[in-house]
N, C-alpha and C positions, 0 to 999 in steps of 0.2 A: 401464380408465381411468373407469368408471364408478362412482361411489360413494366416489371420492376427492376432495380438494380440488384447487383448481387449481395451487397448489403442488406437491402431490404428482403430480399429474399429468404438470406441467412436470419434475420431477426424472426420472420414469420413461421420459418422452421423451429427455431428454438422455442417461440411460444408455444407452438402445437405441442413440442415435447414435452414443456412444462406442464400443460394441461392434462396430459396423457399420466404424470406422474404425481398422483396426490401426496400431500403431507412435506413437500418439499419447497413451499412458500417462502419459507426464511431463506433459503437458499437462492430462489429466484430474486428475492427482494436484495439481497446483499450483492448479487451479480449486477444488477442493476445499478445499484447506489455505487459500487466499485468500478463501473465501466468494463466489467468482464462477461456482459451478457451474450457477446459475439462469440465468446471463445467456447472451444468443446470443453465437456466436463473433465477431462481428463489432465486439462492444463491448470484447471483450478484447484489451489490446494486448499484444503479447511484447516487452519493453525489452531483451531480451538484446543485441540488435544495437546498440540506442543505448548499452548501457553500454560494449559494446566499442568503439564509435566514440568515446565519452568518453575512455576509457583511452587510446585511440590519441593521441587529442589531448593529453592530459595528458602522456604520456610524451615526444610531439615537444616541448611547452613546456619539460618539465624538460631537453630536451637542447639546446635554443638558450639556455637561461638561462644567465647568464654563471657561471661557477664563483666561487664566494665566495673571497676574498683572505684569508689568512691572515696576512698580513703588515698592520701598522697603518697607517692612511692618514698621508701625508707632508704636512704644513702647506705651503700655498703662500706664496711669499714676501711676496706683497702683506700677508697676513694678520699677519705678523711687524712690519709698520710700524703702531705704535699711538702714535706722539707727534703731538701738534697739529700742529707743523710738517708734518710728512709728510702728514698727512689733509689739510692746507689745499692743500698742493701738488698732491695728487691732484685735488682739487675743482677747482683754477683758478677760484676765486671772484674777480670783478671788480667793480669799482664800478658799472659800468652794467647789473648783474644786474638782470632784472625778476622778478616772481613765478613767472611761467611757466619762465623759464631755471632759477629756483632749483629749483621743483617738478620739472622735467624732470632736473637734476644730482642731486636727491635721490633720485628712482626708479632712476636708472642706477646710482648707489653702492649702493642698497640691493639690487639685482638680484644683484651680485655679493658682498656684504657681510652681508647679513641673516643672524643667527643661526639662523633657523629652516628656512634653506636649505643649512647647512652640517653636516658630522658633528659629533657633542657634542664630540670633542676640541677642534675649533676654536671652539666659540662664545663662549669668554670673550674671544678675542682680538677675534672679529667684533662682540660687545657692544659693546666698548671703541670700536671704529673706528665703529660706529654712533651711538653716544652722540655724540663728537667731531664727526663729520660733520653730525648734526643739530643740535647747537649751532653749529657755524659758519654753516650755511645760516640758521638761525633767527636767527642776529645780523646776516646779511646781508642778511635781509628786511626787518629793523626798521632799518636806516640809511636816511636819507631820500636820495633820488635826488639824484645830484651834477648842480649847475647848470652845464652848460658854457659860460654866457654870462658867467659871472663872470671867466672866465680871460682 
């Protein structure tokens, strides 16, 4: 070890340790291949159990995932109703609606009908329904509140 650089002496020491440990040829080959031969064993992490665990999790996830349906989705009946009268009936707007109740009705309607939440096949009908509902709610919000004293 005298007359060698520090690096060379570390390599010689590691080679000597590896020769004393039979059965670790695969580890030493991997260490040389990955450039980790000069590192102490505590710093080298064997990831093969982690990869195996990851594969097991991935397999379990794919087994639990729902099977993809080959049948096209069926449009719900409510999405087929696209007339102004039908949307108005669904919203059930009244004269005494406040800005708060109108906003709540808009959110509730959008939760079931917003095009971004539906499959692509249904988006055209959902867009029409949302446009009509927004128009009706906006119109109801512009109406002056009815004065109950005049009756």
